[in-house]
C-alpha positions, 0 to 999 in steps of 0.5 A, spaced: 838 317 721 831 316 719 833 307 716 837 308 723 831 309 728 827 304 724 832 298 723 833 300 733 825 302 734 822 295 736 827 292 740 827 290 747 833 296 748 829 301 744 822 301 744 818 302 738 813 307 741 807 306 736 806 299 732 801 298 728 798 291 725 795 292 718 797 296 711 790 298 708 789 306 708 787 306 717 793 303 718 798 307 713 795 313 714 796 313 722 802 311 719 804 317 716 802 321 720 805 318 728 811 319 723 810 326 721 809 328 728 817 325 730 814 318 734 817 311 732 813 307 729 813 299 725 807 297 721 807 290 721 802 287 714 800 281 713 801 281 706 801 286 701 799 294 702 792 295 701 791 288 699 784 287 701 778 293 703 783 299 700 785 298 694 777 295 693 773 301 693 769 306 689 775 310 688 771 317 690 773 322 695 765 324 697 761 326 702 757 321 701 752 324 698 747 318 700 748 319 707 744 325 708 738 320 708 741 317 714 742 324 717 749 322 718 751 329 718 758 330 722 760 324 717 758 326 710 761 334 713 768 333 715 768 327 709 766 334 704 770 337 708 776 331 707 775 331 700 778 338 698 785 337 702 785 330 699 785 332 693 790 338 693 795 334 696 793 328 690 793 331 685 796 326 680 793 319 684 787 324 685 782 328 680 775 332 681 769 330 678 763 331 676 757 326 678 751 327 673 744 324 677 738 322 673 731 324 675 727 318 674 720 319 677 720 311 678 724 312 684 722 311 691 724 314 698 727 307 702 722 307 708 726 305 712 731 311 712 729 317 718 729 323 712 723 317 709 720 317 716 720 324 717 717 324 710 712 320 710 707 326 706 712 323 700 709 316 699 716 315 698 717 319 692 723 322 690 721 329 688 725 334 684 725 339 690 728 334 694 733 332 692 736 339 690 735 340 696 738 335 699 744 336 694 745 344 696 746 341 702 751 338 699 754 344 696 754 348 703 756 342 708 764 342 707 765 348 706 766 348 698 771 352 695 776 347 690 769 344 687 764 348 682 757 347 686 751 343 683 747 345 677 739 343 672 741 338 666 736 339 660 738 331 657 734 332 651 741 338 651 746 336 654 751 330 651 750 325 659 743 326 655 746 320 649 748 314 652 740 315 658 734 312 656 730 317 652 725 320 657 729 321 662 728 329 662 730 332 667 737 330 672 742 335 678 751 335 677 754 337 682 761 335 684 765 330 687 773 327 687 776 320 683 781 317 688 786 311 685 785 308 692 790 302 692 797 307 691 793 311 696 796 308 700 802 305 698 804 313 698 801 315 705 807 308 707 812 311 702 812 318 705 811 314 713 818 311 711 822 317 707 820 320 715 823 313 718 817 309 720 818 302 718 813 298 713 814 290 713 809 286 709 808 280 708 809 278 715 803 277 719 803 278 727 802 271 730 801 274 738 801 280 742 801 282 749 803 286 755 809 286 759 814 290 763 809 295 762 809 295 752 807 290 749 810 284 746 809 283 739 811 276 735 810 276 728 813 272 723 819 276 722 822 277 729 820 279 736 818 287 736 816 291 743 812 298 741 810 303 749 802 303 743 800 297 739 794 300 734 790 294 732 788 297 723 786 290 722 781 292 717 776 287 716 780 283 721 780 288 727 775 283 730 779 277 729 785 280 732 783 283 737 780 275 739 785 271 737 791 274 738 791 280 743 787 277 746 783 283 749 776 283 752 772 288 747 766 289 746 765 292 740 763 289 734 765 289 726 759 288 722 762 285 716 759 288 709 761 285 701 763 291 697 762 288 689 764 292 684 765 291 675 768 293 670 766 293 663 769 297 655 766 303 656 760 305 656 759 313 655 763 317 652 764 324 656 768 324 663 763 326 668 760 319 672 752 318 673 748 316 680 744 311 679 737 311 683 735 303 684 727 301 686 730 298 692 733 304 694 740 304 693 745 307 688 750 305 683 755 309 680 757 308 672 765 311 673 769 312 667 775 308 669 783 306 666 781 311 659 777 305 655 772 302 661 767 304 665 766 303 672 760 299 675 759 299 683 757 298 689 753 292 691 751 292 700 750 285 703 753 282 710 757 278 709 760 272 713 764 268 710 773 269 710 775 276 708 780 275 704 775 269 700 770 275 698 769 275 690 763 278 685 758 273 686 755 272 679 748 275 682 751 280 684 753 281 676 747 280 674 744 285 679 749 291 678 747 290 670 740 291 671 740 297 676 745 300 671 740 297 664 734 301 668 738 308 666 742 307 659 739 306 651 744 300 651 743 295 656 749 292 660 749 285 661 754 279 665 756 279 657 759 286 658 764 285 664 771 284 663 774 284 670 770 283 677 773 285 683 770 286 692 771 287 697 769 287 705 767 293 709 769 293 715 763 297 719 762 299 726 756 294 728 751 299 731 745 294 729 742 296 723 737 293 720 741 292 714 747 293 710 746 299 707 743 303 714 749 301 717 754 307 719 760 308 716 763 312 721 768 311 724 769 308 732 776 310 735 775 305 742 782 307 747 782 300 751 789 303 758 789 298 761 796 297 761 799 299 754 795 302 750 792 299 745 789 302 740 782 298 736 780 302 728 773 301 726 770 303 721 771 308 717 772 311 709 777 311 704 775 320 704 776 321 712 782 316 713 785 322 715 782 326 720 781 317 722 789 319 723 789 325 727 783 323 731 788 316 733 794 320 735 789 325 739 786 319 742 794 316 744 796 323 745 797 323 753 801 317 752 807 321 747 807 328 749 814 328 745 808 328 739 809 335 734 802 338 732 797 335 727 800 337 719 798 332 715 793 337 712 798 342 708 803 337 706 802 333 700 803 325 698 811 324 693 809 325 687 804 331 688 807 338 690 803 341 684 796 344 684 790 341 682 788 339 675 797 341 674 798 334 671 796 337 662 803 341 664 806 336 668 805 330 662 806 336 655 814 338 659 814 329 660 814 329 652 817 335 652 825 331 656 822 325 654 821 325 646 819 317 646 813 319 650 806 318 647 802 324 650 797 317 653 803 314 656 806 321 659 799 323 661 798 314 665 804 316 668 803 323 671 797 319 673 800 315 678 806 318 678 807 325 678 813 329 678 816 322 681 817 319 674 823 323 673 825 319 678 824 313 675 825 315 667 833 318 669 836 320 663 833 315 659 834 317 651 830 311 648 823 306 651 829 302 650 834 305 656 827 303 659 829 295 658 823 290 656 816 292 654 811 289 657 805 292 653 801 297 655 807 302 655 809 299 662 816 298 662 823 294 667 824 300 669 817 302 672 817 295 677 823 295 678 822 302 681 815 299 685 819 294 687 825 297 690 821 304 693 814 300 693 814 294 696 811 291 691 813 283 690 808 280 686 806 281 678 799 282 682 802 288 687 804 292 680 798 289 675 792 291 678 794 294 685 801 300 683 797 300 677 791 297 674 795 296 667 793 288 666 785 291 665 791 293 657 794 286 657 792 279 656 793 273 661 801 272 656 803 277 657 800 278 665 805 271 665 811 275 663 810 281 669 809 276 674 816 272 672 820 279 671 818 279 678 819 274 680 826 274 677 828 281 680 827 279 687 832 271 686 837 276 684 836 281 690 836 276 694 843 273 691 846 280 691 843 281 698 844 287 702 848 291 697 844 291 692 839 293 696 841 298 697 844 302 693 837 300 690 834 305 696 829 299 697 823 301 703 820 293 704 
């Protein structure tokens, strides 16, 4: 039934309720929410899901501790409330994480923040009492229930101090969460599709205009009609307004480049570090993919093509120098094994610097005819609430839509308790004895309870087909092609998983060749092959 509705929606006879431009976290989150309320939804993404900003975050569910200095109280409160909702909904791809904030007496308040201006007697210092007061507020703003609160650490005794400079003695440890951002997007898209949405990747919107009370949307896959249009194009939101929709808007977007580096593992525990810099910025060092450390991020205004963004050598050096102020062993660009960069489409609030620009989201409804909703800004942690707010904005046009529902429903594979991943992994090794504990744990972190769906009745590793290394097999790649819109080696290696970090160039090329061959085989087999595979693409 859902497949029939999705195939009919968007035609002249059956216009879709919503047409969404953009397959990042905001677009897919809105698609999921709207489809679950009974609306017909089409989503169009010109590349791969999460190909841009939504796979280039610091990969945290967090309130944004530093935003307190900018008095972004509403944003922090909402993000803290969402943090635990999302951890419960995605216990496979997210997890609670403790953050260690070392106190360095030389660090200063940024003098351009509201808090810095309110406390001039501190003369730029960040005393421990002020940090502790901020952490107290952070602990209590969002109604924390799942996560433990802040505690004080003696770095001379705590294992977290072993990797740091010997003169650092005091730290505070607080809670936030980690998330696989790209998989979060894919799972929202999968749930949207399961509820009737049609997800079209590698499909670009070339023009859209109002016609006979509807939107007429022209794409590289054909022409569609919809009652409302949602512009969730992320860094391209302004370009879509200006060049595709041609609707005047007073709103602007500020593009800010955020770059990250990945090194081999720098410390031997599972906590992350929150470092303060002399320029008033902050930087995280986070355990990543078992064998690595993720370091970021930068904040620099960006004026180029968002698709061409890259971590510059200067940013690599900046991040290495930043964390080297804290680690006992300096980090250098030679230690970097991978970099990534994304463009944050922040709402242009006129802030003097990229760091000070608001991280809050702004939704602008143009109802001069068929409704248009433009999405500015947003962050991973608040995507679900953004989607709810988007549906509230559009609610009067769709009185048939049912109530908000996403707060209590897990994403695919996530219907198990927070912290229950170890038990699931143990169950996999029991039922599939050829899986090593590390292999089973990776599958649970990636697919949760759905790992069993593609493992099927395999009795030995060979039953999963070609082994590409690092536990990646043909069966897993076929699942990503058939169920997760993977269409290239990069989709598999850097978004559906991060196995690209663990493979050499030859193995990565073999994955790309396999994906191309599978897609070619599906094209030859035709609709019957795609239907039998359950393809959602």
